[in-house]
N, C-alpha and C positions, 0 to 999 in steps of 0.2 A: 505496499500500501504506499503511496505516496505521503495522504495526509487524511487524516480523520475528521470525518466529516459530520457527524454529529453527536450529542447525548442521546444511548437507545439504540444507539449502532452496534451490531451482532459482529463481532470479528471472531478469530481464529488467533489467538496468542501464541508466538511461537518460542519468545524468550521474553525474561524481562528487561528492563535498565540495565540491569546489572550482570548480563548474560549468562542468566539460568533458564534453562529449558526448560517447557511448559505446557506447549502442546494440546490448550486445552480451549475451549469454546468460551465467550462472555461477552458482555456487554458494557460499553462506555457509560460511564456515569458521571466522568469530567474533561475534560480537554484543558490542558495547561497552556500558556501563553509559550513556552519555548516548542509546540508542539507535542508533547507526550499528552499520555490521558491514561486516566486511571479506568480499569478494567475488570468488573466485578465478576469472578470465575463461576459455570455452573458446575462446576464439582473442586471438593479441596483440593487444595496444594500447597507442598512446603513451603513456597515460595510466597503465597500468601499473607494478607496481610491481617489482623484480627476480623477485618470485615470481610473475608476473602475478595479480597480483591491485590491486583498487582499494577505497576507500574510500568510503562512500554512504549517504545517509538513506532511510529506507525509503520515503518519499513523492517518492523520484526513482526508485523501481523498481518495478515491477511484476512479478507472479506470472507465470513462465512458461509462456508456450503454444509446446509444442513439439511436432515430429512425433515419430513412432514411438520413435528410438532415444532422445527425451531424457524421454518417459513411462517406458519401460522402465528408464532410471536411476533416475527418480523413484521407481517400483515398488520397485526394490533397495533405494534411501536408506531408502524407508518401510518397509521388512522389518526393518534390520538397528535394534536396540538403540538408541536413544539416548547413552545412557550404558553404558562397560564401565566398573565402577569396581574400583579395586585387589582386593577380596576375591574378583573375578571372572578374576581373570588366570592364566591357567596356562601349561603347559609357552614355547609360543611367545611369550607375555605377557616371560616370564622371560628365555630365550634373547635376546630382543631386546631387552630391557634388559642385560644382559649385554656383549653384544655393542658396544653403544652406551657403554657403560662401559669396554672396552675401548678403543676408539676415540678417548675422550676422555683416556687414559691414555699410549695409544703413537701418537695422531696428529693430536691436536688436536680430537678430535671429528668429525673428518672418516670418512665412512661409505661404504664401499665399496658401491654398488647390486648387484653381482653376489651379494652375500650375505645379501640380502634379499626376502624371498618377495614378488611384486609381479603385481597384477590391473593386467594392462597397458591395460586399458580405462579403469579408474577412476585410475589412478596412471599416463598416458603418459610425461609428464616424467620420471618415475621409475625407468621399465625401461631394461634391459639388453638388449645385440644377444644375448648367450648365453640368455636369459630362454626356455624351452618355450613354444610355441604350446599354446592351449587354456588352461582356468579354471585360477586358482590356488587350491592346498589352501586347507582351509576352516583356519581358526584355531580350537586346542584350547584351551577355556575349565577352569576350576579343578573343575568337576564332571564333565566326561570329555565334555558336551557341544561340537556344534561349532557355529562361527560363521560360516555362508559370507557370501559377496562382503566378506570380511575381510582385510587382507594385513599385513605387515611392517612397513607404513606408516601403517596403519589402530594398529598396536599403539602405534607413535610416538605419534599424534594422542590417543589415550587416556591415553597417560603425559604427554604436556605438559598433559593437560584435568586430570590429578589433581597436578600439580605436582611430576612426577618430572623434567621433563625442558623443556630453553629451545631454540627451533629460533634457532638462529644461522647457518643458510648459504640456499643457494637453493636452486629446483626442481630444477633441473640439478646441483647442487652440493650436498650435502647435509650439514648441520654440523649439532651439536647439544652442547649442555653440561647435565650434571646439576644436579640443585639437591641444599640440603643434605638434602633428605628423597630423592630420588633415590639418593645417593650411601648414604642409612643402607640402604635399601632392597636395593641392589645387594650394599654388605657383608653384611647378614644374608642374605639369599639364599646367597653365595660360601661365609658360614661353614657353614648348614644342609647343601650339597652336599658340603664339606670334612667333616664330621663324619658323612655318612651316615644324618641324622637323619630323623625322620619330617617331610612337608613342615610348614611354618608358613605363616601367613594373612601376606599381606607387609604387611596392613593392620594388622596386633596391634602391640600394644607392645612395643620390642625387652627380650628380658631378660638381665641378665647373665650370661657365659661362665663354668662353674664350673670352676675351675682346680684340678686334685688334687697333693697334695703328693707 
């Protein structure tokens, strides 16, 4: 490969940036400014970190040539919007943000997986024993539309991408912390709900709270 094209792209990792042979398929989760990428491997490997990820250069990877299951996964990823920006965040993104804020305040950022919608096929390490079988409910966006193949962990990824959250845990022990922008968004959302006001766009500039004498 010459370059990595997008987050979510399926590749076969031949070797890591440290020249360790891998020969595993995986999914790109982050593309670095120098062209390297973090890739979540489908299967465990000694070269992977605690999240099951390795970092590699594009020339040390190949475009994934997989069977029917891999092609179905690639098709689902291609059907999803590549970017869900804050202006698109609806009730599911908002609820996830406020839940993680509570976890940060009361539990050091540790997230209880049983409180998160999870697509078991897409996020098997984030699933829990009580998770119901079948497809995960679609994510509700701000305009009322539904985004399929998108669960609460995808909502988390969207908020990491826009700079509201930082992932400080692992695949089986999820933990997050809010950035300054994340705290601001959570505060504005809680204030909106407390005042029973009209919904505000979370990416809008904060307005001063009017205090009446």
